[in-house]
N, C-alpha and C positions, 0 to 999 in steps of 0.2 A: 144438269150441272148445278142449278140452284139448289136442288135437293142435296147434292154432295156438299155444297158450301154450307148449308144449314147443319148437316151432320157434323162437319169439321168444326164449325163455329160452336155448336152445342157442346161438343166435347171439350173445347177450350174454355167455354164459360164455366162448366162444372169444375174443370181443373183450376180456374182462377178463383172460384168460390171456395174450393178447398184450401187454396193457398192463403186467401184472405182471412180464414179462420185461424191461421197460425202466424202470429206476428214475428216469429223468430226468422232468422235468415233462411231463405228458401234453399232446399236441397237441389242438387243438380237435376236437370230435366231427365225424365225417363226416355227410353228409346221411342216409345209410342208418342209422347208429347212432341219430341223433335220431329218425328215423321209427320204428325198432324200440322205442325207449324209450317213445315216445308210445303205440304200440300196446299195450305191456305195461301201462302205467298204465290204459288203458281197459279191458283184459281183466280186470285185477285188480279194478277197481271194479265191473265187471259181475258177476263171480263173487261178490263180496261182497254185492251187491244180491240175487242169486239165492239165496244161502245164507240171507240175512236173511228173505226171503219164505218159504222153506221152514220156517224156525224158527217164524215167526209162524203158519203154517198148521198145524203139528203140535201135538198136545196137549202140555201142559206136561210131563207125565211122560215123553214120548217124545223130548224135545229133548236132543240130545247136548251135553255140555259142550265145545263147540268153542273152541279157542284160536286166535284169528285172527292168526297170525303170518305175515307175508309174507316169511319168511326166504329164500325162493327168489329174491326179487327183489333183485339187487344194487343198492345205492344209487349213483346216478350221482355222480361227483365234483362238489363244489360249484363247481369252477373253471368248469364248463360251464353253469351255470345263473345267471340273474339273481337269483331267489330260489328255490332248489331246493325242490320239493315233497317229494322223497324224498332225504334225506341224513341224516347222523349226528345232526344237531341236531333232526330231527323224530322220532327214534326214542324208544322208552321209554328212560329213563335207565339201565336195567339190561339189558334184552333187546333184540331187534331188532324188537319190535312197533312198528308205525308209529303215531305220534301227531302229528297236525297242529298247527301253531302256532295261537295265538289269532287269530281273524279280525279284520280291520279295524284292524291296527296297522302302524306304520312300523317295518320291521325290515330290518337289513342284517347281513351276516356277512363276515368275512375268509376268504381261501382259504389252504390249507396253504402255498402258495408264499410267503406273507407272513412266515413264520417259518423257512423252509427256506433254507439257504445264506446266512445273514445273521449279524451279530454277536450278535443276540438279547440286547442289553444291557438294553433296556426294552420295555414294551408299546407305547410310542409309535411304535416302528418299524413296527408293523403296523396299529395302530388309526387312523393318519392317513388310511387309505384309506376310512374310513366317514364319510359325510356327517353333519353335525350334531354331530360329536364333536370336542372339542379336549382335548388332554392338555398339562399344563404342569408343569415340574420343581418339586418340593417339597424337603423336607429329608432326602433319602436317595437312594441310587443308583437304586432302582426305585420310589421314592415319588413318584407323580405325582397331581396333582388332575385330575379329569375334569369337563368341562363338556358338557352336552347341551342344545342350544337355549337356552343362557344360564343354565341351572340348574346350581348348583355353581360358578359363576364366581368367587365371592368367597372361596372356600376357599383359603387360602395353603399348606395342607399336607393330605395324605391326601385322602380322597374323602367328600363329604357331599352330601345331596339326591339321591343316586342309589343304587339297590340293586345289589349285586355278588354274583354266584353263580359257583361252579365245579362243573361236572358235576351241577347240581341242588342242591348244598349252599350254604346262605346264608353269604357271606363278610362281610356287614355285621353288626356287633354291635348289640345292642339299643339302644344310644345313638345309632345312626345313623352310626358311624364305620367306614369301610373303608380299608384300605391295600393298595397293590399290591406291597408288599415280598415277599409269598410267592408271587406269580405269576411263575414263570420262563418267559419267552417260548418257550424251546426245548422246553418240555414240551407246548406247545399245538398242537392241530390247527386250531382256529379260535376266533374271538371273535365273539359274536353280540350285537347291541345293539338293544334295543327303545326307540324314541325317543318322548318325550312322557310327560306325567303318567300313572302307571300304578298308583296305590295300590289300585284295585279288583282288580288282579292280583297285586301284590307288597307291599301293605300300607304300613306306615310308611316314610317317607323316600324313596319312589319319585316324587319331584317331577319329576325329569328323565327318568326311565325306568329301564331295567335293563341291566346288562352281564353276559353269561354267558360264562365261559371254558370251553372244551372241551379237555380233555387228550387226547392220543393214547391209543388203546386198545392192548391187547396184540396184537390182530390187525393194527394198523398197524406194529408193530415186528417181531414174529415172530423174535426172536433177541436179540442184544445189540448196542448201539450205543455208541460212544465219541465224544465231541466235545471237541476241543481248539482253542483260539483265543487270539490275542493281538493287541495293537495299541497305538495311541498312548496317551500319558499313563499308561503302566504297566498298561493293561488286560490281564487274563488270565482265562480261564474254562476249567474242566474240568467235564465233565458225562458222565453215562452214562444209558442207558435199557435196561431189560431187559423183555421182554414176550412173551407167547405166548397163543394162543387154543387151547383144548381143546374137547372136545365140549360140556361144560356149564360151562366156566370160561374167563374172560378175565381175565388178570392183567398188571399193568404196574407197574414201579417206576422212578422217576426220581430222580436225585441230581445236585446241581451245587455247585460252589464258584467264586465270582467275586470278583475283587479288582481294585483300581485305585488309582492315585495321585490321579486326578481332574484335571480341567481347571482348576478353581478351587482355589487353595491352601486347605488345611484341609478337603478333601473326600475324602480317601482312605477306603477302606472294604474290608471283607471280609464276605461273606455266603454262607451255606450253606443249601440247601433240599433237603428230602426230600418226595417225593410218591408215595404208594402207593395203588393202586386194585385192587380185587378184585370182579369181577362173577360171580356164581354163579347158574346156572339150576337151582333145586331140583327142579322138575318142570315139566310142561307148563303149569302154572298159577301157579307161584311163582318169584320171582327175588329175589336179595339182592345189595346193593352195599355194600361196605365201603370207606371212604376215610380216609386219614390224611395230613395235611400238617403240616410243621413248618419254620419258618424262623428262623435265628439271624442277627442283624445287629449288626455293630460298625462304625459309620461316624462320621467327623468331619463337622461341619456348618458351612459358612461363614455369614457374616452378609450379608444383602442390602445392595446398594450404593446410595449416593446417585448422582445423575446425574454429579456431578463425579468421584466415585471410579470410576464405570464408564468415563467418558471417559479418565481418566488410566491406569487399569490394570484391565481388566475381569476379570482373573484373581486379584485380591487377595482375601484372606479376609474383609475388611470390618471396620468398626468403627474409630473413632478412638482412638488411644492416650490422648489427653488426657481422655477421659471416664471412664477407669478408673484406679484406684490398685492396684497389685499387692498382693495379700494382704488387700484390704479389700472388703467387700461394698458394692456400689453398684447400686441397682435399675435405673439407666439405662445401665449398662455394656453395650456391644455389641461389644467386641473379641473376635473369635472365638478368637484364640490364647490370650489371657490367661484367658478363660473355659473354655478347653479344650472348646469346644462339640462335643458328640457325642451319639449315640444308641446305647444298648446294649439292644436289644429282642429279645424272643422271642415268637413266635406259633405256637400249635399248635391244630389242629382234628382231632378224631377223631369219626367218625359213621357211620351206616348208613342205607340206604334199603331197605325191604321192600315188594315189589310183588306183589299177588295178583289174578289174574283171577277175579272172582266168577262171571261168566257170559260169554256170547259178546260182550256189549257193555259190560261194566262192569269197571273196574279200580280197586282200592284201593291207595293208596300211603301209607306211613307213613315219616316221616323223623325222626331225632333225632341231635343232635351236641353235643359238648362243645367249647367254643371258649375258650381262655385266652390273654390278652395280658399279658405281663409287661414293663414298660418302665422304663428308667432313662435320663433325658434331662438333659443338662447345657447350660443356657443361662444367662441372668443369674440364674436360680434353678435349683436341681436338684430334679427331681421323680421320685418312685418310685411307680408305680401298678401294681396287679394287678387285672385284670378277668376273672374267671371268668364264662362265659356258657353257659347251657343253652338250646338252641333245638329246637323240635319242631313238626311239622305232620302232619295227616292229611287226605287228600282222596279223593273219589270222582269218577271220570269215566265218563260213560255215553253211548253212541251208540245212538239209537233213532229212532223215527218217530212223528210226530203227524199224523193225517189224511193219511198218505202222504208227509209232508214230513220230510226228514232233520233230526234235532235232536241237538245235542251239548250235554250238561248237565255242570255241574261244581259241586261243593260242597266247601268245605275249612274246616278249623279249625286254629288255631295258638296256641301259647303259648311265650313265651320270657322268661327272667329273667337279668339281669346284675347283678353286684355290683361295687362299686369300693371299694378301700381304698388310700389314698395318703398320702404325706407330701411336703412341700415344704421345702427347706432353702436357706439362703444359699449362693451360690457365691462363694468368697473370691478369685476371679480371680487365682490364683497360677500359672496355667499347668498345673495338675495336676488341676483339677476337685475341689478340696477342699471338703467340706461345712462350712458354718458353723452358725449357730443354726437351730433348727427354726422355720419361719415358719407352717406350717399342716399340720394333718392332717385327713383327711376320710374319710367312709364313706357309701356310698349304694347304693341298689338301684333298678332300673327293671324293670317287668314289663309286658309287652304281651300281651293276650288278645283274640282276635277270630276272625272268620270271613268267608267270601266265597262268593258264588254267581255263576254265569254260565250264560247260555243262548245258543246260536247256532243259529238256525233258518233253513233254506233254504226260505223261504216260497213262492218261485217258482223254477223252475230258474235257477241261476247268480246268484241274488240272495240274500244272507245278511244277516240282521239279528241283531246281537249286543248283549246287554245284560248288565251285571254290576254287582254292588254289594258293597262291602267295609265292614266295621265293625270298630273297634278301640277297646278301653279300655286306656289307658296310665296306670300309677301310678308316680310318682317320689317317692322319699324320700331326702333327703340331709342330712347334718349335717357341719359343719366347725367347727374351732376355730382361730382366728387368734391368733398369738403376737407380733404386731408392736407391740402397746401394752404398757403397764405391767402389765396383767392379761390373761389369756386371754379372748378374745371369741368365744363360741359363736354360731353362726347355723345355722338349719335351714330346710328347705323341704319341704312335702308337697303335691303337686299331683296331681290326677287329670284326665285329658283324654279326651274322647269324640270320635271322628272317624268320619265317613261318607265313602265314596268311590264315587259312582255313575259309570257309563260306558255309552255307547251308540255303536254304529257300524253303518254300512250298507256292504256290499261287493258289487261286481259283477264276476263272472269270466266274461266272454263265451267264452273258450277258454283252453286251456293257454298259460301264458306271459303272460297279460294279467290285470291286476287294477286296479280303481279303488275307492277307499274314501273315506268321510267319517267322522270320529270326533270325539266330545266326551268327554273323560276328565278325571279330577281326581286331585290328589295332595295329601299333607299330610306334615308333619314336626314332631314335638314338640320343645320346648326341650331343651337338654343340661343336665347337672348345674350347670356353672358359670354358665349363663345365669340360674339361679334364685337365686343367692347374692349378688347385688349390688343395692342399693336404687337404682331408676331415677331418684330425685330427687337423692340426694346422691352416688351413685357409691361409697359406702362399703359394707362388708359388711352384708348385710341380705337379707331375703326379697323377691323380685320377685313380688308377688302378681298383677300385671296382665298378665304376658307371655302371649301367645296362641300356639298352633301356627301355623306358616306354611302357607298353602294356595295351590293354583293350579288354574286351569281351562285345559285344553289343547284347542284346536279345530284341526282339520287336514283337508286334502283332499289326496289323493295318487293317483298312478297309476304303475304300472310295466308295462313291456311288452317283449316280445321282438320288436323290429321286424323282425328277420331272425334266422335261426338262429345268426348270428355276433354279433349286437348286442342287448344288453339295456340298458334305461335305467330310471331311477326319478326322479320329480319330485314333491316334496311342498311344499305351502305350509302354514304354521302360524301361529297367533296365540294366545299364552298370556297369561292374566290372573293376576297374582300378588297375593295379599293377605297382609298382616301378615308381610312378610319380616322375619326376626330379624336385626338388625344391631347393631353395637357403636358407642356414642357416647361421646365424652369429655365428662364432666359438669362437673368443676371440679378444679383442682389436679392434673391428670393422672389422676384417678379415672375409671373407665369403667363402663358398665352396658349391658345388652342391652335394646333397645326394638323395637317393631314399626313398620316403615315401612308406611304404609297401603296403597298400591297402586302397581304398575308393570306394564308390558306388554312382551312380547317377541314380535316377529313377524318372519317371514322365509321363506326358501325353502331347500330342500335338493335337490341334484341329483347324480346319479351315472350313469356309463356304463361298460360293459364290452364292448369290441369286439375280435373275433378274426378279422380279415379273411383271414389266412393261417395255415396250420398252424404252430403254435409261436409265433406273434406275438400279443401281447395289449396293447391300449391301454386304459387305464382312468383314471378321474378322479372326484373328489368335490369339490363346491363347496357352501359354506354362506354365506348372508347373514343377519345378525341386526340388527334395529333394536330396541334395548332402551331404554326410557325410563321415568322416573318419571312417574306420573300425579297422585298426591297424596302428597306427602312433605315435611315440614319438618325440615331438618337443624339440629342444635344446633351453634352456633359460639360463639366467645368473646363476641361482642356480643349473643347471644340466639339467635333461630331465623331461618333463611333458607328460603324455599320453593325446592324443587328440581323443581317441576313442569315437565315438558318436557325436563329434562336427561337425558343419556345415563347409563344404569346403568354404573358403572365396572367395569373388568376383563372386559368382554364384547367380543371381537373382532367387528368388523362384517363382514369378508370373509375367508374362509379357503378356499384352493384347493390341492388336491393332485392331481398328475397323474403318470402313470407309463407308460413304454413298455418292454416286456420281450420278449425273444425267447429261445426254447430250441430247439435243434436236436436232434431225437429220436435221430438216428443217431449223431452224434458225441459227444453228451453235453455239448457246450458251450452256455452260455447267458449272458445278461447283461441288465441293465436300467439305465435312468436315470430318476430321479424328481426332481420339484421341488415345494416347498411354499412358498406365499405367504400371509403374514399382513398384513392392512391395519392401519394405526395405530388405537389405541383409547385411551380415557382411563382413568386410575387413581384419580381423585378425583371427588367428587360435584359439584364446581363446574366440572368439565370444562375445567380449565386446564393439566393436566399428564398426560402419557400416554407410551405406547410407540410409537416410530417403526415404520413398516412394514418388512418385510424379505422376502427371497427366498433360499431355501437349496436347493442341488442336490446330489444324491448319485449315485454310479455304482457298479455292481457287475458283476463277471464271475465265473462259476462253471463248474465242470466235474464231471460225474458219470462215474465209471468203474465198469463192472460187472466183477466179478472172479469167475471160476468156480473156486472153491477150497473145500476142506473147511473152512477157517478164516476166509476172507474172502468177503463177499458183494458189497460195493460200497465205494467211497470217493467222498465229495463234497468238493471243494475250492472255496474262495471267496476272493475278494479284493475289498475294498470301500473306496472313498474317499468320506468324508462331508464336507459343506460344502466343495465343490470350490474355490470362490473365496475361502475363508478369511474369510467375512463376519463382521463383528463385530455381534452383535445381542443383544437382550434376549429370552431364552427364557421368562421368567416374571416377572410383576409382582404386587404385592399392593395392595389398596385402602388409600389414605392420606388424610390430612386436608389442610387448607390451601386458601386461597381464591385464591392467585395462583400463577403459574408458578414464581416464586422459592421460595415456601413449599414447593411440591411437590418441587422439585429438591433441597432440603436434607434430605429424608427418605429412609430406607432402603427402597427399593422394588424394586430390580432383582436378578435372577439372570442372569448371562451364559450364553448358549448356547455349546456347544463350538465351538472353532475347527476348522480343517482337521484331519482325523483319518483314519488308515488302519488297517484291520483285516483280518486273515486267519485262516483256520481250516480244519479238516478234520473231517468226520464219517465214521467208519469203521463199516461194518456187519460185525459179526463173528459167526461160527458161527450 
């Protein structure tokens, strides 16, 4: 058997060496390569089973401390797998020890080609290829909201109701806020998305699921790379990557500077990002990973447009001059130029992951990081907030057998604490962002403590039952002083929430490349600071004693299959029941407060395919359909309350389709692709009288890879891309608004315009 393993491994090594000599996108695997990979997987599994039986048969004192690292098995490139079992995403976060994904979940990942030879302006460029996922422009160059199965749809900026990670480090702060400002797409090898409520796996705020960004390792770079590009609307980007893998060390450092005038006026920006990664193998049992990320952002922000403004000039900064008086504070002012609307933000995360193999089947992981967000934002009011956040977790993973049945066990504990200290000032609307009187100051803390357990039992061959449970205690304390009246008005809130998150799934894997599962999972998300500081009856400053955490129950059934060695498909049907969604209602006189909407339902399908009929040719696509409706909800309007039962939940697209055809010629290095994205129309208000029209956008790209045999140059990658070929005028982002009629909706600021026709070009140079 060892001889057979050597033969198979030798064949794969020669195949890998041949692939390494061609830096262009790899062609689809041959039938022989696929056969060898399948043989290797089977041999490795059989060897692992034999080793395990030997260990069980030997006396405890005689058992050798074996570290089960399959480092000799090269991970197949994820381009060639529907959902690869062996790839970077499945490995230990530090070493190359294989760790399988959780069983029974809907999961998809992008391939490296989605961020290679592209403008890499935003994460939307690559994440559009994942079913169930929608990204929409918010108030910054890389600030996008993420929606998964309708969860997170009502967020007009940043990301909520979804957990975000990068290389195992939590990017979501303890109040549930994530921003994509610090994720530079050029740094990424892939993006992995777990869809559906997942608080048993990822704790608070995982109502829609989890997004994991994977940066390139030093072994992916092996030298120095420089990236230069430019394009329409003043876009320019300079970036570098340096990385190397040594015997016990893998190190990578990325840096970028991006700037643009912007398609919409008053949207120019400059942003710089540094991302450092050091993975160190201490010995055969211990590994350590250090990560540091920092992003600096200076961006102007336009105001959303009314329908009439969008029709007249979709590139205008927004806001009517008549609503503002220069040099005077007016709470309703929306003129982006007079307010000098902008964000000057900084975010830094520094942390480490320690991993130790306690025995042949048990791994201990400890993570800790310090995450600080320092923001200065200029809108109708000017806010300054600092949010230092400490996060840590510890978990144990164990592979064993019970009655001869394979069992994977997991237990974890976590604690995180975030503070907030902030001030809010008048914006005097003089075009300079001048601060007026102090309106409010606040200070708060939020602490989450909890644990989770999970068991995955293969009770009969190829049938796996998984069950998990998470528990979390969340303590929020916040105090604010309002200075809008004759005397300062203090208000405070102290709330403690207890949340449980059970999950169960059943999976069937008849053979490699085939998987069918059924899952029921839950998610929860606690209120934010500002949700608790408005009286729900009057809308005035006060404590909101009755606000509950929002929760959901996700049910799904899915299947994925490799129908042919060149064709992989995935199909999932889901039905999500949402309880106590936290929404904002206008109470009286323009005062607002947070309340719970009793219940709503989201149901739909997700489908994707990846077909490689010829060497170098790839056809792929992702389709999502969502039917989101209120089941029991009374909306507050000027005349009282109106039932919204049966109405569509606003800001949830009903149909989203992305399709792509790409071809890369291995010998010449030339390649190209064309893609199209379609969004059906959807409503923006609870009365379903006003919404966003449907639209179709197409992009085209050509690129060339040149191998250079030189002491100083290794390769050069050139690309040229044309986006929005037809120069389609469309609404790329909307926000939930009030109003009962079409006319009422049309008069409110709701739209951000998508980019018009744009051309980008660039080059990546591989140096020494």
